[in-house]
Structure formats: structure tokens, C-alpha cells
C-alpha positions as CSV (number, residue, x, y, z in Angstrom):
1,M,85.9,94.4,85.2
2,L,87.5,95.2,88.3
3,K,91.2,94.3,87.0
4,K,90.4,96.7,84.0
5,I,89.8,99.7,86.4
6,Y,92.5,99.0,88.5
7,K,95.0,98.6,85.7
8,A,93.5,101.7,84.1
9,M,94.0,103.9,87.4
10,V,98.0,102.3,87.9
11,L,98.4,103.5,84.3
12,S,97.2,106.6,84.4
13,R,99.2,106.8,87.7
14,T,102.2,105.9,86.3
15,A,101.8,108.8,83.2
16,S,101.6,111.8,86.0
17,A,104.7,110.4,87.7
18,A,106.3,110.0,84.3
19,N,105.5,113.5,83.5
20,D,106.6,114.4,87.1
21,A,110.0,112.7,86.6
22,L,110.2,114.4,83.0
23,R,110.0,117.9,84.6
24,T,113.4,116.9,86.3
25,L,115.4,115.2,84.2
26,S,118.0,116.9,81.3
27,D,118.0,115.9,77.7
28,S,121.8,114.8,78.4
29,Q,120.0,112.6,81.4
30,L,117.4,111.5,78.6
31,N,119.9,110.8,76.3
32,D,122.1,108.7,78.4
33,I,118.8,106.2,78.9
34,G,118.0,105.9,75.1
35,L,114.7,108.3,75.3
36,S,113.8,111.3,74.1
37,R,111.2,114.1,75.6
38,A,108.4,112.7,73.4
39,S,109.1,109.4,73.9
40,F,109.7,109.2,77.4
41,V,106.0,109.1,79.5
42,S,104.5,106.7,76.6
43,E,107.4,104.3,77.1
44,I,107.5,104.2,80.9
45,V,103.4,103.4,80.8
46,N,104.2,101.0,78.1
47,S,106.6,98.9,80.4
48,V,103.9,99.2,83.0
49,R,101.2,98.1,80.8
50,A,103.8,95.0,79.9
51,D,104.5,94.5,83.4
52,L,100.7,94.2,84.3
53,D,99.6,92.4,81.5
54,N,102.2,89.6,82.6
55,A,101.8,89.3,85.9
56,E,98.0,89.1,85.5
57,N,98.6,86.6,83.3
58,R,100.3,84.6,86.2
59,M,99.2,85.6,89.3
60,S,95.9,86.6,90.9
61,T,94.9,89.9,91.8
62,R,96.4,90.0,95.1
63,D,99.8,88.7,94.3
64,M,99.1,91.1,91.8
65,I,99.2,94.1,94.0
66,S,101.5,92.8,96.0
67,V,104.4,92.7,93.7
68,L,103.6,96.5,92.6
69,I,103.6,97.6,96.5
70,N,107.0,98.8,97.5
71,P,107.4,96.4,100.6
72,N,109.0,99.4,102.4
73,L,106.1,101.5,102.3
74,A,103.6,98.7,103.0
75,G,101.3,99.9,105.7
76,S,102.5,103.3,106.0
77,V,99.5,104.9,104.3
């Protein structure tokens, strides 16, 4: 149950961050990476969801969290 809550929180934050990033990208930049404004957020969220599913199948929760945390930012909060 906690894994599902954690996954929902990560996906929610991912969508929020993708929306923030979308505001700063021009149409030509999106075209360069092969995404449209309509599909950008869903593609990013689906990518993270797939990464979480793969990580969940391979690792424990503690290991999964350590992979998702940027080591340069660990302990900064």
C-alpha cells in the first residue's frame, strides 16, 4: 500500500515538473526532441511510470528510493 502511495506521489510530482518545464520550451525545442505540447507531459509521466515499475520489480523500496534521489542533492533538505 505504501508503495502505491509513494508511486502516486512521484507521478504527481513528475507531472507538475513536466508542466513547469513545458512552459519554458519552445515549439522548435519540442519538435527537436520529437514531442508535441499535447503529448509532452503524458510521455514524461509514462516514462517515469515505466522506470518505477521496472525498479519495483528489481529492487527493494529502499534501493528504489536511492536510485531516484539525485546523489548531488541527497541530504540537502
